mmCIF file of the N, C-alpha and C atoms, coordinates in Angstrom:
data_MODEL
# 
_entry.id   MODEL 
# 
loop_
_atom_site.group_PDB 
_atom_site.id 
_atom_site.type_symbol 
_atom_site.label_atom_id 
_atom_site.label_alt_id 
_atom_site.label_comp_id 
_atom_site.label_asym_id 
_atom_site.label_entity_id 
_atom_site.label_seq_id 
_atom_site.pdbx_PDB_ins_code 
_atom_site.Cartn_x 
_atom_site.Cartn_y 
_atom_site.Cartn_z 
_atom_site.occupancy 
_atom_site.B_iso_or_equiv 
_atom_site.pdbx_formal_charge 
_atom_site.auth_seq_id 
_atom_site.auth_comp_id 
_atom_site.auth_asym_id 
_atom_site.auth_atom_id 
_atom_site.pdbx_PDB_model_num 
ATOM 1   N N  . MET A 1 1  ? 0.751   -1.095 -0.150  1.00 0.00 ? 1  MET A N  1 
ATOM 2   C CA . MET A 1 1  ? -0.188  0.201  -0.037  1.00 0.00 ? 1  MET A CA 1 
ATOM 3   C C  . MET A 1 1  ? 0.944   1.073  0.115   1.00 0.00 ? 1  MET A C  1 
ATOM 4   N N  . LEU A 1 2  ? 0.526   2.235  -0.709  1.00 0.00 ? 2  LEU A N  1 
ATOM 5   C CA . LEU A 1 2  ? 1.004   3.571  -0.704  1.00 0.00 ? 2  LEU A CA 1 
ATOM 6   C C  . LEU A 1 2  ? 0.830   4.342  0.056   1.00 0.00 ? 2  LEU A C  1 
ATOM 7   N N  . VAL A 1 3  ? 1.345   4.906  1.148   1.00 0.00 ? 3  VAL A N  1 
ATOM 8   C CA . VAL A 1 3  ? 0.541   5.917  1.944   1.00 0.00 ? 3  VAL A CA 1 
ATOM 9   C C  . VAL A 1 3  ? 1.301   7.005  1.651   1.00 0.00 ? 3  VAL A C  1 
ATOM 10  N N  . VAL A 1 4  ? 0.343   8.294  1.355   1.00 0.00 ? 4  VAL A N  1 
ATOM 11  C CA . VAL A 1 4  ? 0.928   9.531  0.797   1.00 0.00 ? 4  VAL A CA 1 
ATOM 12  C C  . VAL A 1 4  ? 0.457   10.569 1.973   1.00 0.00 ? 4  VAL A C  1 
ATOM 13  N N  . GLU A 1 5  ? 1.298   11.226 2.599   1.00 0.00 ? 5  GLU A N  1 
ATOM 14  C CA . GLU A 1 5  ? 1.255   12.253 3.762   1.00 0.00 ? 5  GLU A CA 1 
ATOM 15  C C  . GLU A 1 5  ? 2.186   13.363 3.814   1.00 0.00 ? 5  GLU A C  1 
ATOM 16  N N  . GLY A 1 6  ? 1.621   14.421 3.734   1.00 0.00 ? 6  GLY A N  1 
ATOM 17  C CA . GLY A 1 6  ? 2.622   15.492 3.765   1.00 0.00 ? 6  GLY A CA 1 
ATOM 18  C C  . GLY A 1 6  ? 3.237   15.851 4.953   1.00 0.00 ? 6  GLY A C  1 
ATOM 19  N N  . ASP A 1 7  ? 2.522   15.594 5.906   1.00 0.00 ? 7  ASP A N  1 
ATOM 20  C CA . ASP A 1 7  ? 3.164   15.660 7.460   1.00 0.00 ? 7  ASP A CA 1 
ATOM 21  C C  . ASP A 1 7  ? 4.165   14.777 7.867   1.00 0.00 ? 7  ASP A C  1 
ATOM 22  N N  . PRO A 1 8  ? 5.195   14.590 8.066   1.00 0.00 ? 8  PRO A N  1 
ATOM 23  C CA . PRO A 1 8  ? 6.062   13.537 8.480   1.00 0.00 ? 8  PRO A CA 1 
ATOM 24  C C  . PRO A 1 8  ? 5.767   12.766 9.535   1.00 0.00 ? 8  PRO A C  1 
ATOM 25  N N  . LEU A 1 9  ? 5.052   13.381 10.858  1.00 0.00 ? 9  LEU A N  1 
ATOM 26  C CA . LEU A 1 9  ? 4.659   12.680 12.016  1.00 0.00 ? 9  LEU A CA 1 
ATOM 27  C C  . LEU A 1 9  ? 3.541   11.868 11.748  1.00 0.00 ? 9  LEU A C  1 
ATOM 28  N N  . VAL A 1 10 ? 2.342   12.513 10.732  1.00 0.00 ? 10 VAL A N  1 
ATOM 29  C CA . VAL A 1 10 ? 1.092   11.820 10.413  1.00 0.00 ? 10 VAL A CA 1 
ATOM 30  C C  . VAL A 1 10 ? 1.490   10.721 9.684   1.00 0.00 ? 10 VAL A C  1 
ATOM 31  N N  . LEU A 1 11 ? 2.402   10.833 8.709   1.00 0.00 ? 11 LEU A N  1 
ATOM 32  C CA . LEU A 1 11 ? 3.061   9.927  7.782   1.00 0.00 ? 11 LEU A CA 1 
ATOM 33  C C  . LEU A 1 11 ? 3.455   8.323  8.587   1.00 0.00 ? 11 LEU A C  1 
ATOM 34  N N  . GLU A 1 12 ? 4.360   8.819  9.287   1.00 0.00 ? 12 GLU A N  1 
ATOM 35  C CA . GLU A 1 12 ? 4.697   7.930  10.178  1.00 0.00 ? 12 GLU A CA 1 
ATOM 36  C C  . GLU A 1 12 ? 3.907   7.034  11.171  1.00 0.00 ? 12 GLU A C  1 
ATOM 37  N N  . VAL A 1 13 ? 2.794   7.820  11.625  1.00 0.00 ? 13 VAL A N  1 
ATOM 38  C CA . VAL A 1 13 ? 1.680   7.210  12.491  1.00 0.00 ? 13 VAL A CA 1 
ATOM 39  C C  . VAL A 1 13 ? 0.896   6.424  11.580  1.00 0.00 ? 13 VAL A C  1 
ATOM 40  N N  . VAL A 1 14 ? 0.356   6.883  10.189  1.00 0.00 ? 14 VAL A N  1 
ATOM 41  C CA . VAL A 1 14 ? -0.449  6.163  9.613   1.00 0.00 ? 14 VAL A CA 1 
ATOM 42  C C  . VAL A 1 14 ? 0.160   4.959  8.854   1.00 0.00 ? 14 VAL A C  1 
ATOM 43  N N  . ALA A 1 15 ? 1.499   5.118  8.648   1.00 0.00 ? 15 ALA A N  1 
ATOM 44  C CA . ALA A 1 15 ? 2.444   3.866  8.033   1.00 0.00 ? 15 ALA A CA 1 
ATOM 45  C C  . ALA A 1 15 ? 2.335   2.848  8.917   1.00 0.00 ? 15 ALA A C  1 
ATOM 46  N N  . ARG A 1 16 ? 2.458   3.192  10.186  1.00 0.00 ? 16 ARG A N  1 
ATOM 47  C CA . ARG A 1 16 ? 2.827   2.311  11.531  1.00 0.00 ? 16 ARG A CA 1 
ATOM 48  C C  . ARG A 1 16 ? 1.416   1.561  11.622  1.00 0.00 ? 16 ARG A C  1 
ATOM 49  N N  . LEU A 1 17 ? 0.544   2.158  11.773  1.00 0.00 ? 17 LEU A N  1 
ATOM 50  C CA . LEU A 1 17 ? -0.960  1.645  11.983  1.00 0.00 ? 17 LEU A CA 1 
ATOM 51  C C  . LEU A 1 17 ? -1.528  0.811  11.009  1.00 0.00 ? 17 LEU A C  1 
ATOM 52  N N  . VAL A 1 18 ? -1.022  1.030  9.383   1.00 0.00 ? 18 VAL A N  1 
ATOM 53  C CA . VAL A 1 18 ? -1.390  0.371  8.471   1.00 0.00 ? 18 VAL A CA 1 
ATOM 54  C C  . VAL A 1 18 ? -0.266  -1.008 8.480   1.00 0.00 ? 18 VAL A C  1 
ATOM 55  N N  . ARG A 1 19 ? 0.794   -1.089 8.787   1.00 0.00 ? 19 ARG A N  1 
ATOM 56  C CA . ARG A 1 19 ? 2.035   -1.999 9.018   1.00 0.00 ? 19 ARG A CA 1 
ATOM 57  C C  . ARG A 1 19 ? 1.246   -2.904 10.174  1.00 0.00 ? 19 ARG A C  1 
ATOM 58  N N  . GLU A 1 20 ? 0.795   -2.344 11.252  1.00 0.00 ? 20 GLU A N  1 
ATOM 59  C CA . GLU A 1 20 ? 0.241   -3.114 12.269  1.00 0.00 ? 20 GLU A CA 1 
ATOM 60  C C  . GLU A 1 20 ? -0.972  -3.871 12.172  1.00 0.00 ? 20 GLU A C  1 
ATOM 61  N N  . GLY A 1 21 ? -1.649  -3.466 11.047  1.00 0.00 ? 21 GLY A N  1 
ATOM 62  C CA . GLY A 1 21 ? -2.773  -4.270 10.477  1.00 0.00 ? 21 GLY A CA 1 
ATOM 63  C C  . GLY A 1 21 ? -2.446  -5.234 9.459   1.00 0.00 ? 21 GLY A C  1 
ATOM 64  N N  . GLY A 1 22 ? -1.354  -5.550 9.331   1.00 0.00 ? 22 GLY A N  1 
ATOM 65  C CA . GLY A 1 22 ? -0.759  -6.582 8.586   1.00 0.00 ? 22 GLY A CA 1 
ATOM 66  C C  . GLY A 1 22 ? -0.368  -6.316 7.042   1.00 0.00 ? 22 GLY A C  1 
ATOM 67  N N  . TYR A 1 23 ? -0.380  -4.867 6.616   1.00 0.00 ? 23 TYR A N  1 
ATOM 68  C CA . TYR A 1 23 ? -0.156  -4.490 5.225   1.00 0.00 ? 23 TYR A CA 1 
ATOM 69  C C  . TYR A 1 23 ? 1.373   -4.104 5.136   1.00 0.00 ? 23 TYR A C  1 
ATOM 70  N N  . ASP A 1 24 ? 1.885   -4.257 3.871   1.00 0.00 ? 24 ASP A N  1 
ATOM 71  C CA . ASP A 1 24 ? 3.228   -3.727 3.739   1.00 0.00 ? 24 ASP A CA 1 
ATOM 72  C C  . ASP A 1 24 ? 2.846   -2.243 3.474   1.00 0.00 ? 24 ASP A C  1 
ATOM 73  N N  . THR A 1 25 ? 3.838   -1.225 3.618   1.00 0.00 ? 25 THR A N  1 
ATOM 74  C CA . THR A 1 25 ? 3.533   0.172  3.369   1.00 0.00 ? 25 THR A CA 1 
ATOM 75  C C  . THR A 1 25 ? 4.704   0.702  2.374   1.00 0.00 ? 25 THR A C  1 
ATOM 76  N N  . ILE A 1 26 ? 4.442   1.544  1.573   1.00 0.00 ? 26 ILE A N  1 
ATOM 77  C CA . ILE A 1 26 ? 5.552   2.376  0.956   1.00 0.00 ? 26 ILE A CA 1 
ATOM 78  C C  . ILE A 1 26 ? 5.246   3.670  1.260   1.00 0.00 ? 26 ILE A C  1 
ATOM 79  N N  . PRO A 1 27 ? 5.791   4.510  2.264   1.00 0.00 ? 27 PRO A N  1 
ATOM 80  C CA . PRO A 1 27 ? 5.663   5.902  2.432   1.00 0.00 ? 27 PRO A CA 1 
ATOM 81  C C  . PRO A 1 27 ? 6.096   6.889  1.247   1.00 0.00 ? 27 PRO A C  1 
ATOM 82  N N  . ALA A 1 28 ? 5.256   7.931  1.100   1.00 0.00 ? 28 ALA A N  1 
ATOM 83  C CA . ALA A 1 28 ? 5.540   9.142  0.275   1.00 0.00 ? 28 ALA A CA 1 
ATOM 84  C C  . ALA A 1 28 ? 5.163   10.308 1.049   1.00 0.00 ? 28 ALA A C  1 
ATOM 85  N N  . ARG A 1 29 ? 6.201   11.274 0.718   1.00 0.00 ? 29 ARG A N  1 
ATOM 86  C CA . ARG A 1 29 ? 5.859   12.513 1.675   1.00 0.00 ? 29 ARG A CA 1 
ATOM 87  C C  . ARG A 1 29 ? 5.201   13.651 0.788   1.00 0.00 ? 29 ARG A C  1 
ATOM 88  N N  . ASP A 1 30 ? 4.843   13.275 -0.566  1.00 0.00 ? 30 ASP A N  1 
ATOM 89  C CA . ASP A 1 30 ? 4.084   14.391 -1.240  1.00 0.00 ? 30 ASP A CA 1 
ATOM 90  C C  . ASP A 1 30 ? 3.626   13.533 -2.690  1.00 0.00 ? 30 ASP A C  1 
ATOM 91  N N  . GLY A 1 31 ? 2.825   14.230 -3.103  1.00 0.00 ? 31 GLY A N  1 
ATOM 92  C CA . GLY A 1 31 ? 2.113   13.799 -4.467  1.00 0.00 ? 31 GLY A CA 1 
ATOM 93  C C  . GLY A 1 31 ? 3.168   13.583 -5.664  1.00 0.00 ? 31 GLY A C  1 
ATOM 94  N N  . ARG A 1 32 ? 4.326   14.109 -5.857  1.00 0.00 ? 32 ARG A N  1 
ATOM 95  C CA . ARG A 1 32 ? 5.348   13.878 -6.537  1.00 0.00 ? 32 ARG A CA 1 
ATOM 96  C C  . ARG A 1 32 ? 5.887   12.636 -6.065  1.00 0.00 ? 32 ARG A C  1 
ATOM 97  N N  . GLU A 1 33 ? 6.504   12.482 -5.212  1.00 0.00 ? 33 GLU A N  1 
ATOM 98  C CA . GLU A 1 33 ? 6.981   11.108 -4.625  1.00 0.00 ? 33 GLU A CA 1 
ATOM 99  C C  . GLU A 1 33 ? 6.280   9.977  -4.997  1.00 0.00 ? 33 GLU A C  1 
ATOM 100 N N  . ALA A 1 34 ? 5.056   10.169 -4.418  1.00 0.00 ? 34 ALA A N  1 
ATOM 101 C CA . ALA A 1 34 ? 3.995   9.143  -4.814  1.00 0.00 ? 34 ALA A CA 1 
ATOM 102 C C  . ALA A 1 34 ? 4.005   8.737  -6.369  1.00 0.00 ? 34 ALA A C  1 
ATOM 103 N N  . TRP A 1 35 ? 3.915   9.771  -7.101  1.00 0.00 ? 35 TRP A N  1 
ATOM 104 C CA . TRP A 1 35 ? 3.812   9.689  -8.403  1.00 0.00 ? 35 TRP A CA 1 
ATOM 105 C C  . TRP A 1 35 ? 4.949   9.001  -9.136  1.00 0.00 ? 35 TRP A C  1 
ATOM 106 N N  . SER A 1 36 ? 6.155   9.269  -8.797  1.00 0.00 ? 36 SER A N  1 
ATOM 107 C CA . SER A 1 36 ? 7.346   8.581  -9.149  1.00 0.00 ? 36 SER A CA 1 
ATOM 108 C C  . SER A 1 36 ? 7.394   7.214  -8.715  1.00 0.00 ? 36 SER A C  1 
ATOM 109 N N  . ILE A 1 37 ? 7.093   7.042  -7.389  1.00 0.00 ? 37 ILE A N  1 
ATOM 110 C CA . ILE A 1 37 ? 7.167   5.478  -7.224  1.00 0.00 ? 37 ILE A CA 1 
ATOM 111 C C  . ILE A 1 37 ? 6.193   4.915  -7.918  1.00 0.00 ? 37 ILE A C  1 
ATOM 112 N N  . LEU A 1 38 ? 5.170   5.154  -8.207  1.00 0.00 ? 38 LEU A N  1 
ATOM 113 C CA . LEU A 1 38 ? 4.073   4.334  -8.987  1.00 0.00 ? 38 LEU A CA 1 
ATOM 114 C C  . LEU A 1 38 ? 4.701   4.344  -10.315 1.00 0.00 ? 38 LEU A C  1 
ATOM 115 N N  . GLN A 1 39 ? 5.122   5.158  -11.018 1.00 0.00 ? 39 GLN A N  1 
ATOM 116 C CA . GLN A 1 39 ? 5.811   5.167  -12.225 1.00 0.00 ? 39 GLN A CA 1 
ATOM 117 C C  . GLN A 1 39 ? 7.005   4.179  -12.422 1.00 0.00 ? 39 GLN A C  1 
ATOM 118 N N  . GLN A 1 40 ? 7.879   4.131  -11.253 1.00 0.00 ? 40 GLN A N  1 
ATOM 119 C CA . GLN A 1 40 ? 8.819   3.102  -11.317 1.00 0.00 ? 40 GLN A CA 1 
ATOM 120 C C  . GLN A 1 40 ? 8.438   1.870  -11.339 1.00 0.00 ? 40 GLN A C  1 
ATOM 121 N N  . GLY A 1 41 ? 7.403   1.258  -10.655 1.00 0.00 ? 41 GLY A N  1 
ATOM 122 C CA . GLY A 1 41 ? 6.667   -0.087 -10.620 1.00 0.00 ? 41 GLY A CA 1 
ATOM 123 C C  . GLY A 1 41 ? 7.599   -0.929 -10.065 1.00 0.00 ? 41 GLY A C  1 
ATOM 124 N N  . THR A 1 42 ? 8.518   -0.753 -9.332  1.00 0.00 ? 42 THR A N  1 
ATOM 125 C CA . THR A 1 42 ? 9.510   -1.831 -8.720  1.00 0.00 ? 42 THR A CA 1 
ATOM 126 C C  . THR A 1 42 ? 8.830   -2.477 -7.691  1.00 0.00 ? 42 THR A C  1 
ATOM 127 N N  . ARG A 1 43 ? 7.834   -2.092 -6.945  1.00 0.00 ? 43 ARG A N  1 
ATOM 128 C CA . ARG A 1 43 ? 7.170   -2.915 -5.863  1.00 0.00 ? 43 ARG A CA 1 
ATOM 129 C C  . ARG A 1 43 ? 5.530   -2.919 -6.288  1.00 0.00 ? 43 ARG A C  1 
ATOM 130 N N  . PRO A 1 44 ? 5.077   -3.940 -5.989  1.00 0.00 ? 44 PRO A N  1 
ATOM 131 C CA . PRO A 1 44 ? 3.589   -4.235 -6.549  1.00 0.00 ? 44 PRO A CA 1 
ATOM 132 C C  . PRO A 1 44 ? 2.707   -3.061 -5.404  1.00 0.00 ? 44 PRO A C  1 
ATOM 133 N N  . ILE A 1 45 ? 1.799   -2.302 -5.597  1.00 0.00 ? 45 ILE A N  1 
ATOM 134 C CA . ILE A 1 45 ? 0.863   -1.333 -5.026  1.00 0.00 ? 45 ILE A CA 1 
ATOM 135 C C  . ILE A 1 45 ? -0.599  -1.922 -5.205  1.00 0.00 ? 45 ILE A C  1 
ATOM 136 N N  . ASP A 1 46 ? -1.294  -2.182 -4.219  1.00 0.00 ? 46 ASP A N  1 
ATOM 137 C CA . ASP A 1 46 ? -2.521  -2.832 -4.159  1.00 0.00 ? 46 ASP A CA 1 
ATOM 138 C C  . ASP A 1 46 ? -3.768  -1.514 -3.860  1.00 0.00 ? 46 ASP A C  1 
ATOM 139 N N  . LEU A 1 47 ? -3.000  -0.359 -3.214  1.00 0.00 ? 47 LEU A N  1 
ATOM 140 C CA . LEU A 1 47 ? -4.046  0.558  -2.895  1.00 0.00 ? 47 LEU A CA 1 
ATOM 141 C C  . LEU A 1 47 ? -2.906  1.684  -2.661  1.00 0.00 ? 47 LEU A C  1 
ATOM 142 N N  . VAL A 1 48 ? -3.616  2.850  -3.044  1.00 0.00 ? 48 VAL A N  1 
ATOM 143 C CA . VAL A 1 48 ? -3.013  4.522  -2.675  1.00 0.00 ? 48 VAL A CA 1 
ATOM 144 C C  . VAL A 1 48 ? -3.942  5.095  -1.519  1.00 0.00 ? 48 VAL A C  1 
ATOM 145 N N  . LEU A 1 49 ? -3.466  5.249  -0.555  1.00 0.00 ? 49 LEU A N  1 
ATOM 146 C CA . LEU A 1 49 ? -3.855  6.140  0.731   1.00 0.00 ? 49 LEU A CA 1 
ATOM 147 C C  . LEU A 1 49 ? -3.443  7.480  0.919   1.00 0.00 ? 49 LEU A C  1 
ATOM 148 N N  . ALA A 1 50 ? -3.974  8.374  0.231   1.00 0.00 ? 50 ALA A N  1 
ATOM 149 C CA . ALA A 1 50 ? -3.511  9.717  0.219   1.00 0.00 ? 50 ALA A CA 1 
ATOM 150 C C  . ALA A 1 50 ? -4.403  10.447 1.176   1.00 0.00 ? 50 ALA A C  1 
ATOM 151 N N  . ASP A 1 51 ? -3.514  11.643 1.666   1.00 0.00 ? 51 ASP A N  1 
ATOM 152 C CA . ASP A 1 51 ? -4.081  12.679 2.377   1.00 0.00 ? 51 ASP A CA 1 
ATOM 153 C C  . ASP A 1 51 ? -4.797  13.868 1.419   1.00 0.00 ? 51 ASP A C  1 
ATOM 154 N N  . VAL A 1 52 ? -5.737  14.355 1.606   1.00 0.00 ? 52 VAL A N  1 
ATOM 155 C CA . VAL A 1 52 ? -6.547  15.192 0.852   1.00 0.00 ? 52 VAL A CA 1 
ATOM 156 C C  . VAL A 1 52 ? -5.748  16.577 0.543   1.00 0.00 ? 52 VAL A C  1 
ATOM 157 N N  . VAL A 1 53 ? -4.765  16.874 1.468   1.00 0.00 ? 53 VAL A N  1 
ATOM 158 C CA . VAL A 1 53 ? -4.178  18.178 1.424   1.00 0.00 ? 53 VAL A CA 1 
ATOM 159 C C  . VAL A 1 53 ? -2.446  17.615 1.108   1.00 0.00 ? 53 VAL A C  1 
ATOM 160 N N  . LEU A 1 54 ? -2.073  17.540 -0.129  1.00 0.00 ? 54 LEU A N  1 
ATOM 161 C CA . LEU A 1 54 ? -0.761  17.359 -0.612  1.00 0.00 ? 54 LEU A CA 1 
ATOM 162 C C  . LEU A 1 54 ? 0.364   18.214 -1.040  1.00 0.00 ? 54 LEU A C  1 
ATOM 163 N N  . PRO A 1 55 ? 1.818   18.339 -0.650  1.00 0.00 ? 55 PRO A N  1 
ATOM 164 C CA . PRO A 1 55 ? 2.530   19.336 -1.397  1.00 0.00 ? 55 PRO A CA 1 
ATOM 165 C C  . PRO A 1 55 ? 2.531   18.865 -2.530  1.00 0.00 ? 55 PRO A C  1 
ATOM 166 N N  . HIS A 1 56 ? 2.901   19.859 -3.279  1.00 0.00 ? 56 HIS A N  1 
ATOM 167 C CA . HIS A 1 56 ? 3.691   19.681 -4.930  1.00 0.00 ? 56 HIS A CA 1 
ATOM 168 C C  . HIS A 1 56 ? 2.695   18.889 -5.905  1.00 0.00 ? 56 HIS A C  1 
ATOM 169 N N  . MET A 1 57 ? 1.490   18.251 -5.464  1.00 0.00 ? 57 MET A N  1 
ATOM 170 C CA . MET A 1 57 ? 0.521   17.924 -6.247  1.00 0.00 ? 57 MET A CA 1 
ATOM 171 C C  . MET A 1 57 ? -0.864  17.472 -5.282  1.00 0.00 ? 57 MET A C  1 
ATOM 172 N N  . SER A 1 58 ? -1.921  17.948 -6.091  1.00 0.00 ? 58 SER A N  1 
ATOM 173 C CA . SER A 1 58 ? -3.145  18.003 -5.269  1.00 0.00 ? 58 SER A CA 1 
ATOM 174 C C  . SER A 1 58 ? -3.596  16.424 -5.376  1.00 0.00 ? 58 SER A C  1 
ATOM 175 N N  . ASP A 1 59 ? -4.481  16.370 -4.238  1.00 0.00 ? 59 ASP A N  1 
ATOM 176 C CA . ASP A 1 59 ? -5.033  14.688 -4.053  1.00 0.00 ? 59 ASP A CA 1 
ATOM 177 C C  . ASP A 1 59 ? -5.661  14.438 -5.340  1.00 0.00 ? 59 ASP A C  1 
ATOM 178 N N  . THR A 1 60 ? -6.580  15.251 -5.978  1.00 0.00 ? 60 THR A N  1 
ATOM 179 C CA . THR A 1 60 ? -7.182  14.999 -7.011  1.00 0.00 ? 60 THR A CA 1 
ATOM 180 C C  . THR A 1 60 ? -6.113  14.713 -8.561  1.00 0.00 ? 60 THR A C  1 
ATOM 181 N N  . GLU A 1 61 ? -5.211  15.409 -8.470  1.00 0.00 ? 61 GLU A N  1 
ATOM 182 C CA . GLU A 1 61 ? -4.208  15.281 -9.686  1.00 0.00 ? 61 GLU A CA 1 
ATOM 183 C C  . GLU A 1 61 ? -3.478  14.103 -9.213  1.00 0.00 ? 61 GLU A C  1 
ATOM 184 N N  . LEU A 1 62 ? -3.119  13.611 -8.048  1.00 0.00 ? 62 LEU A N  1 
ATOM 185 C CA . LEU A 1 62 ? -2.535  12.310 -7.894  1.00 0.00 ? 62 LEU A CA 1 
ATOM 186 C C  . LEU A 1 62 ? -3.631  11.240 -8.320  1.00 0.00 ? 62 LEU A C  1 
ATOM 187 N N  . ALA A 1 63 ? -4.814  11.373 -7.830  1.00 0.00 ? 63 ALA A N  1 
ATOM 188 C CA . ALA A 1 63 ? -5.717  10.124 -8.274  1.00 0.00 ? 63 ALA A CA 1 
ATOM 189 C C  . ALA A 1 63 ? -5.877  10.368 -9.659  1.00 0.00 ? 63 ALA A C  1 
ATOM 190 N N  . ALA A 1 64 ? -5.940  11.249 -10.574 1.00 0.00 ? 64 ALA A N  1 
ATOM 191 C CA . ALA A 1 64 ? -6.357  11.344 -12.010 1.00 0.00 ? 64 ALA A CA 1 
ATOM 192 C C  . ALA A 1 64 ? -4.951  10.648 -12.550 1.00 0.00 ? 64 ALA A C  1 
ATOM 193 N N  . HIS A 1 65 ? -3.697  11.017 -12.067 1.00 0.00 ? 65 HIS A N  1 
ATOM 194 C CA . HIS A 1 65 ? -2.492  10.117 -12.662 1.00 0.00 ? 65 HIS A CA 1 
ATOM 195 C C  . HIS A 1 65 ? -2.552  8.648  -12.238 1.00 0.00 ? 65 HIS A C  1 
ATOM 196 N N  . VAL A 1 66 ? -3.330  8.240  -11.168 1.00 0.00 ? 66 VAL A N  1 
ATOM 197 C CA . VAL A 1 66 ? -3.093  6.710  -10.767 1.00 0.00 ? 66 VAL A CA 1 
ATOM 198 C C  . VAL A 1 66 ? -4.144  6.151  -11.608 1.00 0.00 ? 66 VAL A C  1 
ATOM 199 N N  . VAL A 1 67 ? -5.313  6.714  -11.941 1.00 0.00 ? 67 VAL A N  1 
ATOM 200 C CA . VAL A 1 67 ? -6.329  6.116  -12.624 1.00 0.00 ? 67 VAL A CA 1 
ATOM 201 C C  . VAL A 1 67 ? -6.032  6.023  -13.964 1.00 0.00 ? 67 VAL A C  1 
ATOM 202 N N  . ALA A 1 68 ? -5.082  6.904  -14.735 1.00 0.00 ? 68 ALA A N  1 
ATOM 203 C CA . ALA A 1 68 ? -4.745  6.947  -15.958 1.00 0.00 ? 68 ALA A CA 1 
ATOM 204 C C  . ALA A 1 68 ? -3.728  5.755  -16.095 1.00 0.00 ? 68 ALA A C  1 
ATOM 205 N N  . ARG A 1 69 ? -2.855  5.739  -15.053 1.00 0.00 ? 69 ARG A N  1 
ATOM 206 C CA . ARG A 1 69 ? -1.853  4.544  -15.367 1.00 0.00 ? 69 ARG A CA 1 
ATOM 207 C C  . ARG A 1 69 ? -2.628  3.262  -14.992 1.00 0.00 ? 69 ARG A C  1 
ATOM 208 N N  . GLN A 1 70 ? -3.137  3.099  -13.871 1.00 0.00 ? 70 GLN A N  1 
ATOM 209 C CA . GLN A 1 70 ? -3.390  1.763  -13.230 1.00 0.00 ? 70 GLN A CA 1 
ATOM 210 C C  . GLN A 1 70 ? -5.085  1.872  -13.121 1.00 0.00 ? 70 GLN A C  1 
ATOM 211 N N  . PRO A 1 71 ? -6.113  1.855  -14.177 1.00 0.00 ? 71 PRO A N  1 
ATOM 212 C CA . PRO A 1 71 ? -7.337  1.989  -13.915 1.00 0.00 ? 71 PRO A CA 1 
ATOM 213 C C  . PRO A 1 71 ? -7.845  1.353  -12.854 1.00 0.00 ? 71 PRO A C  1 
ATOM 214 N N  . GLY A 1 72 ? -7.424  0.216  -12.391 1.00 0.00 ? 72 GLY A N  1 
ATOM 215 C CA . GLY A 1 72 ? -8.186  -0.790 -11.322 1.00 0.00 ? 72 GLY A CA 1 
ATOM 216 C C  . GLY A 1 72 ? -7.433  -0.426 -10.115 1.00 0.00 ? 72 GLY A C  1 
ATOM 217 N N  . LEU A 1 73 ? -6.764  0.356  -9.899  1.00 0.00 ? 73 LEU A N  1 
ATOM 218 C CA . LEU A 1 73 ? -5.837  0.562  -8.384  1.00 0.00 ? 73 LEU A CA 1 
ATOM 219 C C  . LEU A 1 73 ? -6.790  1.740  -7.660  1.00 0.00 ? 73 LEU A C  1 
ATOM 220 N N  . PRO A 1 74 ? -7.162  0.946  -6.828  1.00 0.00 ? 74 PRO A N  1 
ATOM 221 C CA . PRO A 1 74 ? -8.125  1.952  -5.717  1.00 0.00 ? 74 PRO A CA 1 
ATOM 222 C C  . PRO A 1 74 ? -7.313  3.107  -4.958  1.00 0.00 ? 74 PRO A C  1 
ATOM 223 N N  . VAL A 1 75 ? -7.912  4.293  -5.000  1.00 0.00 ? 75 VAL A N  1 
ATOM 224 C CA . VAL A 1 75 ? -7.141  5.423  -4.309  1.00 0.00 ? 75 VAL A CA 1 
ATOM 225 C C  . VAL A 1 75 ? -8.106  5.824  -3.388  1.00 0.00 ? 75 VAL A C  1 
ATOM 226 N N  . VAL A 1 76 ? -7.748  5.990  -1.909  1.00 0.00 ? 76 VAL A N  1 
ATOM 227 C CA . VAL A 1 76 ? -8.684  6.506  -0.921  1.00 0.00 ? 76 VAL A CA 1 
ATOM 228 C C  . VAL A 1 76 ? -7.910  7.618  -0.599  1.00 0.00 ? 76 VAL A C  1 
ATOM 229 N N  . LEU A 1 77 ? -8.754  8.640  -0.313  1.00 0.00 ? 77 LEU A N  1 
ATOM 230 C CA . LEU A 1 77 ? -8.352  9.858  0.087   1.00 0.00 ? 77 LEU A CA 1 
ATOM 231 C C  . LEU A 1 77 ? -8.800  10.036 1.785   1.00 0.00 ? 77 LEU A C  1 
ATOM 232 N N  . MET A 1 78 ? -7.948  10.621 2.648   1.00 0.00 ? 78 MET A N  1 
ATOM 233 C CA . MET A 1 78 ? -8.365  10.903 4.000   1.00 0.00 ? 78 MET A CA 1 
ATOM 234 C C  . MET A 1 78 ? -8.041  12.233 4.313   1.00 0.00 ? 78 MET A C  1 
ATOM 235 N N  . SER A 1 79 ? -8.201  12.322 5.603   1.00 0.00 ? 79 SER A N  1 
ATOM 236 C CA . SER A 1 79 ? -7.973  13.832 6.144   1.00 0.00 ? 79 SER A CA 1 
ATOM 237 C C  . SER A 1 79 ? -7.580  13.398 7.663   1.00 0.00 ? 79 SER A C  1 
ATOM 238 N N  . ALA A 1 80 ? -6.547  14.006 8.107   1.00 0.00 ? 80 ALA A N  1 
ATOM 239 C CA . ALA A 1 80 ? -6.306  14.080 9.589   1.00 0.00 ? 80 ALA A CA 1 
ATOM 240 C C  . ALA A 1 80 ? -6.907  15.191 10.265  1.00 0.00 ? 80 ALA A C  1 
ATOM 241 N N  . TYR A 1 81 ? -7.848  16.022 9.555   1.00 0.00 ? 81 TYR A N  1 
ATOM 242 C CA . TYR A 1 81 ? -8.598  17.040 10.302  1.00 0.00 ? 81 TYR A CA 1 
ATOM 243 C C  . TYR A 1 81 ? -9.711  16.654 11.081  1.00 0.00 ? 81 TYR A C  1 
ATOM 244 N N  . SER A 1 82 ? -10.027 16.887 12.198  1.00 0.00 ? 82 SER A N  1 
ATOM 245 C CA . SER A 1 82 ? -11.142 16.354 12.977  1.00 0.00 ? 82 SER A CA 1 
ATOM 246 C C  . SER A 1 82 ? -12.315 17.420 12.526  1.00 0.00 ? 82 SER A C  1 
# 
């Protein structure tokens, strides 16, 4: 699972929680890094979990790139704001 979050502390917490749930995680600090990881294709990714507020690329831009490259790959958008 590709976990995308701009806040390093939140990224660490979310990635840890996902790992504790039994999933492998690939952390990305922003939309550009996430897109680069997806383009490399070196590790299988079955889900993109991304914050709705990302540096360098919006959540909707990232989702559009993902859908264009891998139409069946689910994208879940999340927010840490209460």
